[in-house]
RODRENLUM-440604 format. One record per residue: residue in three letters; x, y, z of N, C-alpha, C in turn; residue number from 0. Coordinates in steps of 0.001 Angstrom, whole numbers. Layout:
site res->ALA&n.east->X&n.north->Y&n.up->Z&ca.east->X&ca.north->Y&ca.up->Z&c.east->X&c.north->Y&c.up->Z&n->NUM $
...
***
This chain:
site res->UNK&n.east->4569&n.north->-11782&n.up->-13601&ca.east->3596&ca.north->-11481&ca.up->-12589&c.east->2490&c.north->-10539&c.up->-13040&n->0 $
site res->UNK&n.east->2522&n.north->-10056&n.up->-14242&ca.east->1490&ca.north->-9116&ca.up->-14647&c.east->834&c.north->-9552&c.up->-15941&n->1 $
site res->UNK&n.east->-267&n.north->-8890&n.up->-16257&ca.east->-1007&ca.north->-9212&ca.up->-17469&c.east->-180&c.north->-8897&c.up->-18706&n->2 $
site res->UNK&n.east->-388&n.north->-9661&n.up->-19754&ca.east->313&ca.north->-9417&ca.up->-21005&c.east->-354&c.north->-8300&c.up->-21787&n->3 $
site res->UNK&n.east->-1422&n.north->-7717&n.up->-21245&ca.east->-2193&ca.north->-6676&ca.up->-21918&c.east->-1511&c.north->-5327&c.up->-21902&n->4 $
site res->UNK&n.east->-2193&n.north->-4349&n.up->-21370&ca.east->-1741&ca.north->-2969&ca.up->-21384&c.east->-445&c.north->-2766&c.up->-20608&n->5 $
site res->UNK&n.east->400&n.north->-1918&n.up->-21186&ca.east->1627&ca.north->-1508&ca.up->-20498&c.east->1361&c.north->-161&c.up->-19844&n->6 $
site res->UNK&n.east->1954&n.north->55&n.up->-18694&ca.east->1775&ca.north->1335&ca.up->-18022&c.east->3133&c.north->1978&c.up->-17763&n->7 $
site res->UNK&n.east->3110&n.north->3066&n.up->-17029&ca.east->4326&ca.north->3818&ca.up->-16765&c.east->5368&c.north->2976&c.up->-16022&n->8 $
site res->UNK&n.east->4926&n.north->2025&n.up->-15216&ca.east->5888&ca.north->1205&ca.up->-14479&c.east->6572&c.north->176&c.up->-15371&n->9 $
site res->UNK&n.east->5857&n.north->-300&n.up->-16378&ca.east->6517&ca.north->-1182&ca.up->-17349&c.east->7647&c.north->-418&c.up->-18026&n->10 $
site res->UNK&n.east->7379&n.north->821&n.up->-18407&ca.east->8389&ca.north->1656&ca.up->-19069&c.east->9497&c.north->2057&c.up->-18111&n->11 $
site res->UNK&n.east->9139&n.north->2340&n.up->-16855&ca.east->10126&ca.north->2735&ca.up->-15857&c.east->11189&c.north->1658&c.up->-15657&n->12 $
site res->UNK&n.east->10765&n.north->403&n.up->-15659&ca.east->11705&ca.north->-692&ca.up->-15442&c.east->12615&c.north->-926&c.up->-16653&n->13 $
site res->UNK&n.east->12252&n.north->-330&n.up->-17778&ca.east->13112&ca.north->-394&ca.up->-18964&c.east->14029&c.north->822&c.up->-19034&n->14 $
site res->UNK&n.east->13756&n.north->1843&n.up->-18234&ca.east->14536&ca.north->3081&ca.up->-18237&c.east->15797&c.north->2903&c.up->-17390&n->15 $
site res->UNK&n.east->16471&n.north->4001&n.up->-17162&ca.east->17715&ca.north->3950&ca.up->-16395&c.east->17443&c.north->3641&c.up->-14929&n->16 $
site res->UNK&n.east->18457&n.north->3104&n.up->-14285&ca.east->18361&ca.north->2780&ca.up->-12861&c.east->18146&c.north->4048&c.up->-12042&n->17 $
site res->UNK&n.east->18678&n.north->5181&n.up->-12510&ca.east->18503&ca.north->6447&ca.up->-11794&c.east->17036&c.north->6836&c.up->-11700&n->18 $
site res->UNK&n.east->16301&n.north->6676&n.up->-12788&ca.east->14872&ca.north->7017&ca.up->-12783&c.east->14116&c.north->6113&c.up->-11813&n->19 $
site res->UNK&n.east->14417&n.north->4834&n.up->-11858&ca.east->13762&ca.north->3887&ca.up->-10960&c.east->14067&c.north->4238&c.up->-9502&n->20 $
site res->UNK&n.east->15316&n.north->4537&n.up->-9207&ca.east->15696&ca.north->4887&ca.up->-7835&c.east->15024&c.north->6176&c.up->-7371&n->21 $
site res->UNK&n.east->14859&n.north->7135&n.up->-8284&ca.east->14180&ca.north->8383&ca.up->-7942&c.east->12724&c.north->8121&c.up->-7568&n->22 $
site res->UNK&n.east->12050&n.north->7289&n.up->-8333&ca.east->10656&ca.north->6947&ca.up->-8043&c.east->10571&c.north->6188&c.up->-6716&n->23 $
site res->UNK&n.east->11441&n.north->5223&n.up->-6512&ca.east->11447&ca.north->4464&ca.up->-5263&c.east->11653&c.north->5393&c.up->-4067&n->24 $
site res->UNK&n.east->12586&n.north->6325&n.up->-4196&ca.east->12876&ca.north->7251&ca.up->-3100&c.east->11683&c.north->8171&c.up->-2828&n->25 $
site res->UNK&n.east->11047&n.north->8661&n.up->-3876&ca.east->9873&ca.north->9537&ca.up->-3708&c.east->8737&c.north->8802&c.up->-3012&n->26 $
site res->UNK&n.east->8493&n.north->7559&n.up->-3412&ca.east->7426&ca.north->6776&ca.up->-2779&c.east->7782&c.north->6428&c.up->-1333&n->27 $
site res->UNK&n.east->9045&n.north->6166&n.up->-1086&ca.east->9491&ca.north->5864&ca.up->284&c.east->9297&c.north->7084&c.up->1188&n->28 $
site res->UNK&n.east->9596&n.north->8271&n.up->689&ca.east->9382&ca.north->9496&ca.up->1463&c.east->7898&c.north->9662&c.up->1773&n->29 $
site res->UNK&n.east->7047&n.north->9456&n.up->772&ca.east->5599&ca.north->9549&ca.up->955&c.east->5112&c.north->8560&c.up->2022&n->30 $
site res->UNK&n.east->5535&n.north->7312&n.up->1905&ca.east->5114&ca.north->6264&ca.up->2843&c.east->5587&c.north->6595&c.up->4255&n->31 $
site res->UNK&n.east->6856&n.north->6945&n.up->4404&ca.east->7400&ca.north->7228&ca.up->5739&c.east->6756&c.north->8453&c.up->6373&n->32 $
site res->UNK&n.east->6422&n.north->9440&n.up->5576&ca.east->5740&ca.north->10634&ca.up->6093&c.east->4425&c.north->10238&c.up->6778&n->33 $
site res->UNK&n.east->3721&n.north->9302&n.up->6178&ca.east->2423&ca.north->8902&ca.up->6728&c.east->2532&c.north->7838&c.up->7815&n->34 $
site res->UNK&n.east->3512&n.north->6962&n.up->7737&ca.east->3670&ca.north->5921&ca.up->8760&c.east->4404&c.north->6429&c.up->10002&n->35 $
site res->UNK&n.east->5048&n.north->7579&n.up->9886&ca.east->5820&ca.north->8139&ca.up->10992&c.east->5029&c.north->8264&c.up->12291&n->36 $
site res->UNK&n.east->3749&n.north->8700&n.up->12285&ca.east->2999&ca.north->8781&ca.up->13552&c.east->2883&c.north->7442&c.up->14281&n->37 $
site res->UNK&n.east->3026&n.north->6353&n.up->13558&ca.east->2984&ca.north->5030&ca.up->14182&c.east->4386&c.north->4552&c.up->14562&n->38 $
site res->UNK&n.east->5337&n.north->5471&n.up->14411&ca.east->6745&ca.north->5180&ca.up->14675&c.east->7266&c.north->4054&c.up->13797&n->39 $
site res->UNK&n.east->6814&n.north->4052&n.up->12559&ca.east->7298&ca.north->3099&ca.up->11561&c.east->8123&c.north->3877&c.up->10550&n->40 $
site res->UNK&n.east->9349&n.north->3447&n.up->10357&ca.east->10249&ca.north->4081&ca.up->9396&c.east->10818&c.north->2983&c.up->8503&n->41 $
site res->UNK&n.east->10424&n.north->2995&n.up->7246&ca.east->10921&ca.north->1994&ca.up->6307&c.east->12219&c.north->2477&c.up->5678&n->42 $
site res->UNK&n.east->13132&n.north->1543&n.up->5451&ca.east->14412&ca.north->1890&ca.up->4853&c.east->14398&c.north->1586&c.up->3356&n->43 $
site res->UNK&n.east->13722&n.north->517&n.up->2987&ca.east->13648&ca.north->104&ca.up->1582&c.east->12212&c.north->-272&c.up->1243&n->44 $
site res->UNK&n.east->11825&n.north->6&n.up->7&ca.east->10497&ca.north->-391&ca.up->-480&c.east->10429&c.north->-1915&c.up->-619&n->45 $
site res->UNK&n.east->11496&n.north->-2494&n.up->-1140&ca.east->11531&ca.north->-3926&ca.up->-1387&c.east->11205&c.north->-4698&c.up->-110&n->46 $
site res->UNK&n.east->10244&n.north->-5558&n.up->-185&ca.east->9835&ca.north->-6459&ca.up->899&c.east->9269&c.north->-5778&c.up->2146&n->47 $
site res->UNK&n.east->9046&n.north->-4476&n.up->2110&ca.east->8438&ca.north->-3794&ca.up->3257&c.east->6919&c.north->-3927&c.up->3252&n->48 $
site res->UNK&n.east->6374&n.north->-4438&n.up->2152&ca.east->4920&ca.north->-4554&ca.up->2037&c.east->4477&c.north->-5984&c.up->1768&n->49 $
site res->UNK&n.east->5400&n.north->-6937&n.up->1763&ca.east->5057&ca.north->-8290&ca.up->1334&c.east->4195&c.north->-9082&c.up->2311&n->50 $
site res->UNK&n.east->3994&n.north->-8566&n.up->3528&ca.east->3074&ca.north->-9257&ca.up->4442&c.east->1751&c.north->-8510&c.up->4595&n->51 $
site res->UNK&n.east->1632&n.north->-7347&n.up->3937&ca.east->393&ca.north->-6583&ca.up->3935&c.east->209&c.north->-5643&c.up->5106&n->52 $
site res->UNK&n.east->964&n.north->-5811&n.up->6171&ca.east->764&ca.north->-5026&ca.up->7387&c.east->972&c.north->-3532&c.up->7144&n->53 $
site res->UNK&n.east->2096&n.north->-3162&n.up->6558&ca.east->2366&ca.north->-1740&ca.up->6338&c.east->1358&c.north->-1117&c.up->5383&n->54 $
site res->UNK&n.east->865&n.north->-1880&n.up->4437&ca.east->-145&ca.north->-1362&ca.up->3511&c.east->-1478&c.north->-1144&c.up->4246&n->55 $
site res->UNK&n.east->-1827&n.north->-2056&n.up->5137&ca.east->-3042&ca.north->-1883&ca.up->5946&c.east->-2899&c.north->-650&c.up->6841&n->56 $
site res->UNK&n.east->-1764&n.north->-519&n.up->7511&ca.east->-1536&ca.north->656&ca.up->8356&c.east->-1623&c.north->1935&c.up->7524&n->57 $
site res->UNK&n.east->-996&n.north->1913&n.up->6363&ca.east->-982&ca.north->3094&ca.up->5499&c.east->-2393&c.north->3480&c.up->5068&n->58 $
site res->UNK&n.east->-3197&n.north->2495&n.up->4700&ca.east->-4582&ca.north->2793&ca.up->4312&c.east->-5370&c.north->3370&c.up->5491&n->59 $
site res->UNK&n.east->-5182&n.north->2817&n.up->6671&ca.east->-5869&ca.north->3341&ca.up->7841&c.east->-5491&c.north->4792&c.up->8103&n->60 $
site res->UNK&n.east->-4223&n.north->5105&n.up->7988&ca.east->-3759&ca.north->6475&ca.up->8212&c.east->-4283&c.north->7403&c.up->7113&n->61 $
site res->UNK&n.east->-4155&n.north->6986&n.up->5868&ca.east->-4576&ca.north->7841&ca.up->4759&c.east->-6077&c.north->8102&c.up->4751&n->62 $
site res->UNK&n.east->-6851&n.north->7090&n.up->5141&ca.east->-8310&ca.north->7233&ca.up->5149&c.east->-8842&c.north->7659&c.up->6525&n->63 $
site res->UNK&n.east->-7917&n.north->7770&n.up->7486&ca.east->-8254&ca.north->8265&ca.up->8816&c.east->-9236&c.north->7352&c.up->9558&n->64 $
site res->UNK&n.east->-8922&n.north->6065&n.up->9605&ca.east->-9717&ca.north->5132&ca.up->10380&c.east->-8841&c.north->4058&c.up->10997&n->65 $
site res->UNK&n.east->-9398&n.north->3406&n.up->11979&ca.east->-8744&ca.north->2289&ca.up->12644&c.east->-9169&c.north->1005&c.up->11942&n->66 $
site res->UNK&n.east->-8212&n.north->186&n.up->11607&ca.east->-8515&ca.north->-1110&ca.up->10992&c.east->-8460&c.north->-2156&c.up->12106&n->67 $
site res->UNK&n.east->-9614&n.north->-2721&n.up->12462&ca.east->-9638&ca.north->-3685&ca.up->13573&c.east->-8829&c.north->-4950&c.up->13264&n->68 $
site res->UNK&n.east->-8223&n.north->-5487&n.up->14305&ca.east->-7352&ca.north->-6651&ca.up->14159&c.east->-8048&c.north->-7867&c.up->13568&n->69 $
site res->UNK&n.east->-9356&n.north->-7981&n.up->13741&ca.east->-10023&ca.north->-9173&ca.up->13228&c.east->-10084&c.north->-9207&c.up->11699&n->70 $
site res->UNK&n.east->-9732&n.north->-8102&n.up->11045&ca.east->-9745&ca.north->-8082&ca.up->9573&c.east->-8448&c.north->-8592&c.up->8952&n->71 $
site res->UNK&n.east->-7399&n.north->-8712&n.up->9752&ca.east->-6106&ca.north->-9126&ca.up->9204&c.east->-5289&c.north->-9858&c.up->10257&n->72 $
site res->UNK&n.east->-4188&n.north->-10422&n.up->9818&ca.east->-3270&ca.north->-11112&ca.up->10719&c.east->-2151&c.north->-10141&c.up->11101&n->73 $
site res->UNK&n.east->-2123&n.north->-9671&n.up->12349&ca.east->-1078&ca.north->-8722&ca.up->12748&c.east->331&c.north->-9318&c.up->12679&n->74 $
site res->UNK&n.east->433&n.north->-10629&n.up->12843&ca.east->1714&ca.north->-11329&ca.up->12743&c.east->1545&c.north->-12512&c.up->11792&n->75 $
site res->UNK&n.east->1484&n.north->-12216&n.up->10493&ca.east->1193&ca.north->-13288&ca.up->9537&c.east->2246&c.north->-14390&c.up->9550&n->76 $
site res->UNK&n.east->1741&n.north->-15604&n.up->9503&ca.east->2603&ca.north->-16783&ca.up->9508&c.east->2358&c.north->-17538&c.up->8205&n->77 $
site res->UNK&n.east->3224&n.north->-17344&n.up->7261&ca.east->3108&ca.north->-18062&ca.up->6000&c.east->2463&c.north->-17238&c.up->4898&n->78 $
site res->UNK&n.east->2610&n.north->-17744&n.up->3699&ca.east->2149&ca.north->-17056&ca.up->2501&c.east->640&c.north->-16830&c.up->2490&n->79 $
site res->UNK&n.east->-134&n.north->-17805&n.up->2945&ca.east->-1593&ca.north->-17689&ca.up->2923&c.east->-2078&c.north->-16495&c.up->3753&n->80 $
site res->UNK&n.east->-1517&n.north->-16308&n.up->4942&ca.east->-1920&ca.north->-15186&ca.up->5790&c.east->-1448&c.north->-13851&c.up->5215&n->81 $
site res->UNK&n.east->-278&n.north->-13849&n.up->4584&ca.east->207&ca.north->-12624&ca.up->3938&c.east->-705&c.north->-12239&c.up->2775&n->82 $
site res->UNK&n.east->-1098&n.north->-13209&n.up->1973&ca.east->-2015&ca.north->-12952&ca.up->862&c.east->-3344&c.north->-12422&c.up->1409&n->83 $
site res->UNK&n.east->-3826&n.north->-13038&n.up->2496&ca.east->-5061&ca.north->-12561&ca.up->3126&c.east->-4931&c.north->-11084&c.up->3506&n->84 $
site res->UNK&n.east->-3812&n.north->-10717&n.up->4137&ca.east->-3593&ca.north->-9328&ca.up->4556&c.east->-3583&c.north->-8386&c.up->3357&n->85 $
site res->UNK&n.east->-2895&n.north->-8784&n.up->2307&ca.east->-2837&ca.north->-7918&ca.up->1126&c.east->-4203&c.north->-7786&c.up->468&n->86 $
site res->UNK&n.east->-4961&n.north->-8854&n.up->446&ca.east->-6317&ca.north->-8764&ca.up->-115&c.east->-7197&c.north->-7862&c.up->754&n->87 $
site res->UNK&n.east->-6991&n.north->-7907&n.up->2068&ca.east->-7721&ca.north->-6998&ca.up->2956&c.east->-7323&c.north->-5550&c.up->2667&n->88 $
site res->UNK&n.east->-6028&n.north->-5301&n.up->2470&ca.east->-5562&ca.north->-3955&ca.up->2128&c.east->-6139&c.north->-3512&c.up->783&n->89 $
site res->UNK&n.east->-6184&n.north->-4420&n.up->-183&ca.east->-6766&ca.north->-4092&ca.up->-1490&c.east->-8244&c.north->-3754&c.up->-1357&n->90 $
site res->UNK&n.east->-8947&n.north->-4444&n.up->-462&ca.east->-10362&ca.north->-4129&ca.up->-246&c.east->-10508&c.north->-2731&c.up->348&n->91 $
site res->UNK&n.east->-9615&n.north->-2367&n.up->1263&ca.east->-9630&ca.north->-1021&ca.up->1823&c.east->-9385&c.north->15&c.up->720&n->92 $
site res->UNK&n.east->-8487&n.north->-321&n.up->-190&ca.east->-8215&ca.north->573&ca.up->-1317&c.east->-9443&c.north->690&c.up->-2220&n->93 $
site res->UNK&n.east->-10075&n.north->-429&n.up->-2515&ca.east->-11287&ca.north->-418&ca.up->-3343&c.east->-12383&c.north->411&c.up->-2667&n->94 $
site res->UNK&n.east->-12520&n.north->271&n.up->-1342&ca.east->-13503&ca.north->1059&ca.up->-584&c.east->-13220&c.north->2554&c.up->-688&n->95 $
site res->UNK&n.east->-11959&n.north->2909&n.up->-944&ca.east->-11551&ca.north->4309&ca.up->-1098&c.east->-11528&c.north->4721&c.up->-2572&n->96 $
site res->UNK&n.east->-12169&n.north->3910&n.up->-3423&ca.east->-12246&ca.north->4186&ca.up->-4865&c.east->-10893&c.north->4149&c.up->-5567&n->97 $
site res->UNK&n.east->-10036&n.north->3237&n.up->-5133&ca.east->-8751&ca.north->3012&ca.up->-5785&c.east->-8799&c.north->1618&c.up->-6381&n->98 $
site res->UNK&n.east->-8718&n.north->1535&n.up->-7678&ca.east->-8823&ca.north->241&ca.up->-8352&c.east->-7542&c.north->-573&c.up->-8183&n->99 $
site res->UNK&n.east->-7710&n.north->-1815&n.up->-7766&ca.east->-6564&ca.north->-2723&ca.up->-7620&c.east->-6666&c.north->-3885&c.up->-8608&n->100 $
site res->UNK&n.east->-7444&n.north->-3704&n.up->-9649&ca.east->-7678&ca.north->-4792&ca.up->-10602&c.east->-6404&c.north->-5251&c.up->-11317&n->101 $
site res->UNK&n.east->-5436&n.north->-4367&n.up->-11471&ca.east->-4220&ca.north->-4705&ca.up->-12212&c.east->-3143&c.north->-5376&c.up->-11350&n->102 $
site res->UNK&n.east->-3376&n.north->-5466&n.up->-10055&ca.east->-2358&ca.north->-6028&ca.up->-9167&c.east->-2855&c.north->-7291&c.up->-8476&n->103 $
site res->UNK&n.east->-1910&n.north->-8144&n.up->-8131&ca.east->-2225&ca.north->-9400&ca.up->-7444&c.east->-1466&c.north->-9447&c.up->-6130&n->104 $
site res->UNK&n.east->-2163&n.north->-9829&n.up->-5086&ca.east->-1552&ca.north->-9930&ca.up->-3766&c.east->-350&c.north->-10876&c.up->-3785&n->105 $
site res->UNK&n.east->-484&n.north->-11965&n.up->-4499&ca.east->589&ca.north->-12965&ca.up->-4553&c.east->1885&c.north->-12378&c.up->-5094&n->106 $
site res->UNK&n.east->1783&n.north->-11432&n.up->-6029&ca.east->2986&ca.north->-10820&ca.up->-6597&c.east->3744&c.north->-10017&c.up->-5547&n->107 $
site res->UNK&n.east->3013&n.north->-9307&n.up->-4694&ca.east->3674&ca.north->-8522&ca.up->-3645&c.east->4280&c.north->-9452&c.up->-2604&n->108 $
site res->UNK&n.east->3562&n.north->-10516&n.up->-2241&ca.east->4105&ca.north->-11496&ca.up->-1292&c.east->5419&c.north->-12066&c.up->-1824&n->109 $
site res->UNK&n.east->5477&n.north->-12300&n.up->-3125&ca.east->6685&ca.north->-12862&ca.up->-3740&c.east->7780&c.north->-11817&c.up->-3933&n->110 $
site res->UNK&n.east->7502&n.north->-10561&n.up->-3578&ca.east->8521&ca.north->-9523&ca.up->-3655&c.east->8646&c.north->-8841&c.up->-5003&n->111 $
site res->UNK&n.east->7592&n.north->-8885&n.up->-5813&ca.east->7642&ca.north->-8235&ca.up->-7123&c.east->7644&c.north->-6714&c.up->-6940&n->112 $
site res->UNK&n.east->8769&n.north->-6083&n.up->-7205&ca.east->8940&ca.north->-4658&ca.up->-6969&c.east->8010&c.north->-3820&c.up->-7842&n->113 $
site res->UNK&n.east->7834&n.north->-4210&n.up->-9083&ca.east->6979&ca.north->-3430&ca.up->-9981&c.east->5540&c.north->-3363&c.up->-9454&n->114 $
site res->UNK&n.east->5031&n.north->-4473&n.up->-8984&ca.east->3672&ca.north->-4502&ca.up->-8436&c.east->3583&c.north->-3659&c.up->-7170&n->115 $
site res->UNK&n.east->4579&n.north->-3762&n.up->-6309&ca.east->4599&ca.north->-2970&ca.up->-5082&c.east->4616&c.north->-1478&c.up->-5403&n->116 $
site res->UNK&n.east->5471&n.north->-1076&n.up->-6319&ca.east->5542&ca.north->338&ca.up->-6706&c.east->4240&c.north->803&c.up->-7339&n->117 $
site res->UNK&n.east->3642&n.north->-50&n.up->-8127&ca.east->2368&ca.north->283&ca.up->-8776&c.east->1297&c.north->588&c.up->-7718&n->118 $
site res->UNK&n.east->1215&n.north->-252&n.up->-6684&ca.east->238&ca.north->-57&ca.up->-5609&c.east->534&c.north->1232&c.up->-4841&n->119 $
site res->UNK&n.east->1793&n.north->1443&n.up->-4496&ca.east->2146&ca.north->2649&ca.up->-3752&c.east->1897&c.north->3904&c.up->-4575&n->120 $
site res->UNK&n.east->2115&n.north->3819&n.up->-5870&ca.east->1858&ca.north->4976&ca.up->-6724&c.east->360&c.north->5295&c.up->-6787&n->121 $
site res->UNK&n.east->-469&n.north->4273&n.up->-6760&ca.east->-1917&ca.north->4510&ca.up->-6715&c.east->-2273&c.north->5336&c.up->-5474&n->122 $
site res->UNK&n.east->-1672&n.north->4978&n.up->-4352&ca.east->-1921&ca.north->5716&ca.up->-3110&c.east->-1345&c.north->7129&c.up->-3191&n->123 $
site res->UNK&n.east->-123&n.north->7227&n.up->-3677&ca.east->526&ca.north->8531&ca.up->-3817&c.east->-315&c.north->9460&c.up->-4685&n->124 $
site res->UNK&n.east->-819&n.north->8935&n.up->-5792&ca.east->-1614&ca.north->9746&ca.up->-6722&c.east->-2863&c.north->10306&c.up->-6059&n->125 $
site res->UNK&n.east->-3481&n.north->9513&n.up->-5222&ca.east->-4717&ca.north->9959&ca.up->-4583&c.east->-4467&c.north->10841&c.up->-3370&n->126 $
site res->UNK&n.east->-3448&n.north->10538&n.up->-2585&ca.east->-3304&ca.north->11165&ca.up->-1274&c.east->-2159&c.north->12161&c.up->-1148&n->127 $
site res->UNK&n.east->-1457&n.north->12462&n.up->-2205&ca.east->-286&ca.north->13334&ca.up->-2062&c.east->-636&c.north->14715&c.up->-1521&n->128 $
site res->UNK&n.east->-1875&n.north->15176&n.up->-1706&ca.east->-2259&ca.north->16501&ca.up->-1213&c.east->-3376&c.north->16451&c.up->-175&n->129 $
site res->UNK&n.east->-3794&n.north->15253&n.up->222&ca.east->-4891&ca.north->15126&ca.up->1186&c.east->-4390&c.north->15452&c.up->2586&n->130 $
site res->UNK&n.east->-5146&n.north->16260&n.up->3305&ca.east->-4826&ca.north->16564&ca.up->4700&c.east->-5736&c.north->15727&c.up->5593&n->131 $
site res->UNK&n.east->-5204&n.north->15295&n.up->6684&ca.east->-5988&ca.north->14488&ca.up->7616&c.east->-6892&c.north->15391&c.up->8453&n->132 $
site res->UNK&n.east->-8068&n.north->14900&n.up->8789&ca.east->-8988&ca.north->15641&ca.up->9639&c.east->-8891&c.north->15097&c.up->11054&n->133 $
site res->UNK&n.east->-9481&n.north->15798&n.up->11991&ca.east->-9452&ca.north->15329&ca.up->13375&c.east->-10393&c.north->14150&c.up->13557&n->134 $
site res->UNK&n.east->-10088&n.north->13333&n.up->14539&ca.east->-10929&ca.north->12171&ca.up->14836&c.east->-10580&c.north->11005&c.up->13936&n->135 $
site res->UNK&n.east->-11214&n.north->9891&n.up->14174&ca.east->-11015&ca.north->8684&ca.up->13385&c.east->-12368&c.north->8119&c.up->13011&n->136 $
site res->UNK&n.east->-12416&n.north->7502&n.up->11871&ca.east->-13631&ca.north->6775&ca.up->11543&c.east->-13242&c.north->5333&c.up->11292&n->137 $
site res->UNK&n.east->-14063&n.north->4456&n.up->11750&ca.east->-13786&ca.north->3034&ca.up->11585&c.east->-14418&c.north->2563&c.up->10291&n->138 $
site res->UNK&n.east->-13781&n.north->1601&n.up->9665&ca.east->-14317&ca.north->1093&ca.up->8409&c.east->-15688&c.north->480&c.up->8612&n->139 $
site res->UNK&n.east->-16350&n.north->259&n.up->7508&ca.east->-17693&ca.north->-311&ca.up->7470&c.east->-18748&c.north->685&c.up->7975&n->140 $
site res->UNK&n.east->-18438&n.north->2010&n.up->7861&ca.east->-19434&ca.north->3021&ca.up->8100&c.east->-19678&c.north->3429&c.up->9549&n->141 $
site res->UNK&n.east->-18976&n.north->2860&n.up->10490&ca.east->-19184&ca.north->3227&ca.up->11880&c.east->-18236&c.north->4374&c.up->12230&n->142 $
site res->UNK&n.east->-18756&n.north->5433&n.up->12808&ca.east->-17937&ca.north->6598&ca.up->13119&c.east->-17593&c.north->6607&c.up->14601&n->143 $
site res->UNK&n.east->-16345&n.north->6906&n.up->14884&ca.east->-15903&ca.north->7048&ca.up->16267&c.east->-15046&c.north->8303&c.up->16368&n->144 $
site res->UNK&n.east->-15018&n.north->8912&n.up->17522&ca.east->-14206&ca.north->10088&ca.up->17780&c.east->-13063&c.north->9711&c.up->18711&n->145 $
site res->UNK&n.east->-11984&n.north->10477&n.up->18638&ca.east->-10850&ca.north->10251&ca.up->19541&c.east->-11164&c.north->10885&c.up->20875&n->146 $
***
């Protein structure tokens, strides 16, 4: 599911001990749940929790402090095509936040590729681990709204 080119920390992580992998998964799960908690979303496992794109879209909205309108994604995706659409929408939100998604493919996450999912979540963790949310919400595409 990935390029035969450059190897990154996740390629090495999957060759390391299961304990290291589980530690990373647990750390990312704590990060994700901390941010999704206001929406009353609590994930138990990383695996397959992002394969329809919904939780990633919610996470981006929370991290960037904006509402993602329903017309940009399928709230109840039916089939692989709609899931891929949702993940591509989430990737666009990430790109808009200056997070490069060039190394990941939506199809890999839909298929349940754990390495790709962890790679995406780590990109978010790296950027937002110390970011504090401000009051109010801003809607994507430059329109500002207040709560």
